[in-house]
C-alpha positions as CSV (number, residue, x, y, z in Angstrom):
1,M,230.4,178.6,18.1
2,S,231.5,175.0,18.0
3,V,235.1,174.0,18.9
4,Y,235.3,172.8,15.3
5,D,234.7,176.3,13.9
6,I,237.6,178.0,15.8
7,P,240.3,179.0,13.3
8,V,243.5,176.9,13.5
9,R,246.5,176.4,11.4
10,T,247.9,173.1,10.1
11,L,251.4,172.1,10.8
12,A,252.3,173.4,7.4
13,G,250.9,176.8,8.4
14,D,247.7,176.6,6.3
15,P,244.6,178.2,7.8
16,A,241.9,175.7,8.7
17,T,239.2,174.7,11.1
18,L,238.9,171.3,12.8
19,R,235.6,170.8,11.0
20,G,237.4,171.3,7.7
21,L,240.0,168.7,8.8
22,L,237.5,166.3,10.3
23,G,234.3,166.6,8.3
24,D,231.5,165.5,10.6
25,G,233.6,163.3,12.8
26,A,234.6,163.4,16.5
27,A,238.1,164.1,17.8
28,L,240.6,163.4,20.5
29,I,242.6,166.6,20.7
30,V,246.0,166.2,22.3
31,N,248.9,168.6,23.0
32,V,252.0,166.7,22.0
33,A,255.8,167.0,22.3
34,S,258.7,165.1,20.7
35,R,261.1,165.2,23.7
36,C,258.9,164.3,26.6
37,G,258.8,161.2,28.8
38,L,255.3,160.8,27.6
39,T,256.2,161.0,23.9
40,P,255.8,157.1,23.5
41,Q,252.1,157.8,23.9
42,Y,252.2,158.7,20.2
43,S,252.2,154.9,19.5
44,G,248.8,154.5,21.4
45,L,247.4,157.6,19.7
46,V,248.3,156.2,16.3
47,R,246.6,152.9,17.1
48,L,243.6,154.7,18.5
49,H,243.3,156.8,15.4
50,R,243.5,153.8,13.1
51,R,241.1,151.7,15.2
52,Y,238.4,154.3,15.2
53,A,238.9,156.4,12.1
54,G,236.4,154.2,10.2
55,R,233.8,155.0,12.8
56,G,234.4,158.8,12.7
57,L,237.1,159.6,15.3
58,S,240.3,161.4,14.5
59,V,243.2,162.2,16.7
60,I,244.4,165.8,16.3
61,G,247.9,166.5,17.5
62,V,248.8,170.0,18.8
63,P,252.5,170.5,19.2
64,C,253.3,172.6,22.2
65,N,256.7,173.9,23.5
66,Q,255.4,175.3,26.8
67,F,256.5,172.5,29.1
68,M,260.2,172.6,29.6
69,G,260.9,173.3,25.9
70,Q,260.1,169.7,25.0
71,E,258.9,170.6,21.4
72,P,261.7,172.8,20.2
73,G,261.7,171.7,16.5
74,S,260.4,173.5,13.4
75,A,257.3,172.3,11.7
76,E,259.4,170.2,9.3
77,E,261.3,168.6,12.2
78,I,258.1,167.8,14.0
79,E,256.5,166.3,11.0
80,A,259.6,164.2,10.2
81,F,260.0,163.0,13.8
82,C,256.3,162.0,14.1
83,A,256.2,160.2,10.7
84,T,259.5,158.3,11.0
85,T,259.5,157.5,14.7
86,Y,255.8,156.7,15.3
87,G,254.1,156.6,11.8
88,V,251.8,159.4,12.7
89,D,249.0,159.6,10.1
90,F,246.6,161.9,12.0
91,P,246.4,165.7,11.5
92,L,248.9,167.9,13.3
93,L,248.4,171.6,13.9
94,E,251.0,174.2,14.2
95,K,252.9,174.7,17.4
96,T,250.4,176.2,19.8
97,E,250.3,177.9,23.2
98,V,247.8,176.0,25.4
99,N,248.2,178.0,28.6
100,G,248.9,181.6,29.6
101,E,248.4,185.0,28.0
102,D,248.9,183.7,24.5
103,R,246.7,180.6,24.9
104,H,245.0,179.7,21.6
105,P,241.2,180.3,21.5
106,L,240.8,176.5,21.0
107,Y,242.4,175.9,24.4
108,T,240.5,178.7,26.0
109,V,237.4,176.6,25.3
110,L,238.9,173.1,25.9
111,T,240.4,174.0,29.3
112,Q,237.0,175.0,30.7
113,T,236.2,171.2,30.7
114,P,236.8,169.4,34.0
115,D,238.7,166.1,34.2
116,A,237.4,163.0,36.0
117,A,238.2,164.6,39.4
118,G,236.1,167.7,38.5
119,E,239.2,170.0,37.9
120,A,239.2,172.4,35.0
121,G,241.8,175.0,34.1
122,D,245.3,174.9,32.7
123,V,246.7,172.0,30.8
124,Q,249.0,170.2,33.2
125,W,251.6,168.9,30.8
126,N,252.2,167.4,27.4
127,F,249.7,164.7,26.2
128,E,246.6,166.1,27.9
129,K,243.6,164.8,25.9
130,F,240.2,166.3,25.2
131,L,237.4,164.2,23.6
132,V,235.1,166.2,21.4
133,G,231.8,164.9,20.0
134,R,230.6,165.3,16.4
135,D,228.6,168.4,17.5
136,G,231.8,170.2,18.7
137,R,231.0,169.7,22.4
138,V,233.8,168.7,24.7
139,V,232.7,165.5,26.4
140,A,235.7,164.4,28.4
141,R,239.2,165.4,29.5
142,F,242.0,163.1,30.3
143,R,245.1,164.2,32.1
144,P,248.6,163.5,30.6
145,G,249.2,160.3,32.6
146,V,246.1,158.6,31.0
147,D,247.4,156.4,28.3
148,P,245.5,156.7,25.0
149,E,244.4,153.1,25.2
150,D,243.3,153.3,28.8
151,S,240.0,151.5,29.4
152,A,238.3,154.7,30.7
153,L,239.2,156.6,27.6
154,I,238.3,153.8,25.2
155,S,234.9,153.5,27.0
156,Q,234.2,157.2,26.4
157,V,235.2,156.8,22.8
158,E,232.9,153.8,22.3
159,E,230.0,155.6,24.0
160,L,230.6,158.7,21.9
161,L,230.7,156.8,18.6
162,S,227.7,154.4,19.3
């Protein structure tokens, strides 16, 4: 099964799959939070999404409240914050568990992918990024401190979309 076929829910609570949200595109899947020191990464994610949407890449935001309660809001509050503060125009999923016993099946697959240092396993913090090809294969993992416009990430996106 492709990552894109795993059932998810949109921020509005509607059942979906990433394939249904993306069509035949590629994705950068990011667990996000509104009250984190890394929250300003939303700006770079929006720019990345807009820069590459025409070439088939979409950012997918996955709100998560597992890291010091930094995403406490309701779906409506998350949507309003993202839209008004950062102009988020990429898809957001419902609040999701990315680690632990209740880890979403999407993250069960994603966390098997190692980062640049060869480390797989649990998501370390908010804004961990997974680059997924059009075929649903996870091709790269970027830890939270990697900015969305970092040259290594952009290089991987360019290679994936070429």
